[in-house]
N, C-alpha and C positions, 0 to 999 in steps of 0.2 A: 504494500500500500504506500501511497504518497505520504510524505511528512510535511505538514504545513503548520506554521505557527508564527509567533512574534515574541520578541524579547525586549525588555525595557533597559535602556542604558542611560547614563547621565546626559548624553547629547540627544536622546530621543528614542523612538521605537524603531526596531528593525523587524521587518516582515521577511519570512523566508519560505521557500517551497523546494522540496527535493522530490523529484518525480522520475518515473521510468527507471526504477531501481531494478537492476539485473545482476544476479550473481554470475560472473563470467568464468570463474575458475575456483576450484576447491582442490587442495592437495592434502592428502593424509598419508605422509610417508611412513609413519609409525603408528599403527592402530592395533588395538588388541581387545579381545572379549574374553572374560573369564567367569566361570561359575562360582558363586559363593554359596556353598552348601547350606541349605536351610534358610537362606535369606534372599537370594536373587542373582543378579548379573552385574558385573563391573565392566564398564566400557572406558577405555583410555585411548587418547590420541596424543601424540607428541610431535612437536615441531610442525604443526599443521599451518596452512595459509589459506587465505580467502581474498578474492578480488571482486570488487563491486563497481559497476559503471552506473552513472546516473545523470540526470539533468538537474540543474540547480538554478535558483533565482533568488535575488535579495533586493529589498527596496527599503530605503530610508527617506527622510525628508529632503536629503541633499542629492541622492543619486539612486539609480537602480542599475542592476547588471544581471546577466544570466549566462549560462553556458553548459558545458559538459564537465563531468568530474569522474575521477577514479579513486577508489580507496583500496589500498592493499594492506591487509593485516597479516603479519607473519609471527612466527615463534609462538603459536597458539598451543596451549596445553589444556586438555579437558579430561577430568575424571568424573564419571557419573555412576552412581549406584542405583540400580533399578530393582525394586522388590517385586516379587511375583507370588503373593499369597493367594490362597484359594478362598473364594467367597463362600457364603453359606449354602450355595447350591453345588459346590464342588468345582466350579469353573475358576480358571486362573484369572486374576486381575493384574494389572500392571500399574506401578506407581513409582515416580521419581523420588527416591529417598534423599539423595544428596547430589550436588553438582558443584564442582570447583573448576574455575577457568582462570587462566592467566594469559596475557598476550604481551609479547615483547616489543614489537614495532608496529606503528601505524603510519603509513605514508599516504597523504592526501594531495591530489593534484587537481586543481580547478583551472579550467580553461574558459576564458570569456569568449563572447561572440567576436568574430573577426569581420 
């Protein structure tokens, strides 16, 4: 979905819109799944990366600008624990018990209209 909003700063309001958000690349060079006896599943990714392309626009009382942008997030580490208990009918249910995420680098490139 698009991201639209405004922020207040000392010099006035800034309206922004981020649209046409597309994930263009996902790399999971180190991923693992392991069973946790009696409790569920542990999912881990290490050194993952993600690239997102988007349109952006910004407007203030002084100026407005828009263009394309790319966000590249790298050195992403995720550990998630998913529990898989049985409900009262005997069917398995799935619930996220815990999730920890860290990211090392975020590179943002914004290109204005030419």
